[in-house]
C-alpha positions as CSV (number, residue, x, y, z in Angstrom):
1,M,24.1,-33.8,9.7
2,A,20.3,-34.7,10.5
3,G,17.6,-35.5,8.1
4,R,14.3,-35.5,7.7
5,I,11.8,-37.4,5.9
6,S,9.5,-35.0,3.5
7,E,5.7,-36.1,3.4
8,G,6.0,-36.3,-0.2
9,S,8.8,-37.5,-1.3
10,G,11.2,-40.9,-0.7
11,D,14.4,-38.7,-0.4
12,L,16.0,-37.8,2.8
13,D,15.9,-33.7,3.2
14,E,18.8,-32.2,5.1
15,N,18.0,-30.4,8.4
16,S,20.6,-27.4,9.1
17,E,19.1,-26.5,12.6
18,I,21.5,-26.5,15.4
19,N,20.1,-28.6,18.5
20,V,21.1,-25.7,21.3
21,T,19.6,-27.9,24.1
22,P,22.4,-29.6,25.4
23,F,24.5,-26.1,25.1
24,I,22.3,-25.0,27.7
25,D,22.1,-27.5,29.4
26,V,26.2,-27.5,29.3
27,M,25.7,-23.8,30.3
28,L,23.7,-24.7,33.2
29,V,26.1,-26.7,34.8
30,L,28.5,-24.4,34.6
31,L,26.5,-21.8,36.5
32,I,26.1,-24.2,39.1
33,I,29.5,-24.9,39.2
34,F,31.1,-21.1,39.4
35,M,27.9,-20.4,42.0
36,V,29.4,-23.3,44.3
37,A,32.8,-23.0,44.4
38,A,32.9,-18.8,43.6
39,P,32.3,-17.6,47.4
40,L,34.3,-20.9,48.7
41,A,37.6,-18.9,46.4
42,T,37.2,-15.6,48.5
43,V,39.2,-15.0,51.1
44,D,36.9,-13.6,53.7
45,M,38.6,-11.7,57.0
46,K,36.3,-9.9,59.2
47,V,37.8,-6.8,59.8
48,D,35.9,-4.0,61.8
49,L,37.1,-0.5,60.5
50,P,36.8,2.4,61.6
51,Q,34.5,5.3,60.3
52,S,36.4,8.7,59.5
53,V,34.2,12.1,58.3
54,A,37.5,13.4,57.4
55,R,37.2,15.8,53.8
56,P,39.6,15.0,51.3
57,T,42.5,17.6,51.4
58,P,42.5,20.5,48.9
59,R,45.6,20.2,46.3
60,D,48.1,23.3,46.0
61,D,47.7,25.6,43.4
62,K,51.7,25.5,43.8
63,P,52.9,22.0,45.1
64,V,56.5,21.7,46.6
65,F,58.2,19.2,45.1
66,V,61.9,17.4,47.0
67,T,63.5,15.2,44.8
68,L,65.8,12.8,45.6
69,K,67.9,11.5,43.1
70,A,69.7,7.9,42.3
71,D,72.4,9.9,42.9
72,L,71.8,11.0,46.3
73,S,71.6,14.3,44.6
74,L,68.5,16.9,46.3
75,A,66.5,19.0,44.1
76,V,63.7,21.6,45.4
77,G,61.3,21.9,42.7
78,N,63.1,22.0,39.5
79,E,66.2,23.0,40.8
80,E,69.5,21.0,42.2
81,T,70.6,22.0,45.4
82,A,73.6,21.0,47.8
83,R,72.7,19.3,51.4
84,E,73.9,22.5,53.0
85,T,71.8,24.8,51.3
86,F,68.8,22.7,50.8
87,V,67.2,24.1,54.2
88,S,67.1,27.7,52.9
89,E,66.1,27.1,49.2
90,L,62.6,25.0,51.0
91,K,62.3,28.1,52.7
92,R,63.6,30.4,49.8
93,I,60.6,28.5,47.4
94,T,58.1,28.3,50.7
95,N,58.5,31.8,51.2
96,G,59.0,30.2,55.3
97,N,55.4,29.5,55.2
98,T,56.0,25.9,57.5
99,E,52.3,24.7,57.2
100,T,52.9,24.3,53.3
101,R,52.8,20.3,52.0
102,V,55.9,19.0,51.0
103,L,55.7,16.5,48.2
104,L,58.9,13.9,48.5
105,R,59.3,11.9,45.5
106,A,62.7,9.8,45.6
107,D,64.1,7.9,42.7
108,K,63.2,3.5,43.6
109,L,67.0,3.0,43.7
110,V,67.3,5.5,46.7
111,D,68.0,3.4,49.9
112,Y,65.1,3.8,52.6
113,G,67.6,5.3,55.1
114,E,68.4,8.1,52.8
115,L,65.2,8.4,52.5
116,M,64.0,8.9,56.1
117,T,67.0,11.3,56.4
118,V,65.9,13.7,53.6
119,M,62.2,13.7,55.1
120,N,64.2,14.1,58.8
121,L,66.1,17.5,56.9
122,I,62.3,18.5,55.9
123,K,61.0,18.2,59.8
124,N,63.6,19.8,61.0
125,A,63.1,22.4,59.2
126,G,60.0,22.9,60.8
127,Y,57.3,21.3,58.0
128,G,55.3,18.6,59.2
129,K,53.2,18.2,56.4
130,I,55.3,15.8,54.3
131,A,54.1,13.8,52.0
132,L,55.6,10.7,49.6
133,V,55.0,10.5,46.1
134,G,54.5,7.3,44.3
135,L,53.2,6.1,41.2
136,E,49.5,4.7,40.8
137,A,50.4,0.7,40.0
138,A,48.1,-0.9,37.2
139,P,45.6,-3.5,38.8
140,G,47.3,-7.0,39.1
141,R,50.5,-5.4,39.6
């Protein structure tokens, strides 16, 4: 606590004002440290990326989902199907239109080889537009 002498009396009065000058000095020093350290902390890798003029793909009104579950069973849409009848079921749902985009989703426990087997089944059925479906991860995960 600081004291100040008043003009008329011999008693010391309390001064409750905060001196902010040291606080400002510390903040300016920290600002300078971060301004110098921030460029050193970033990884700068020069990559010359190609430009694309591709338009975003329009979404289908009724997407066709093929699901590979953890027990390796297949489902087209919401209906489970056997691997033997998988291609005919896929053609039935898409009305035989092989230009339909097929969205493939699989359980995270499914082996990569099994996923590729299902992708090959879809590709051999004549469907060239296959997209993989995943969950969007939160930043920092």
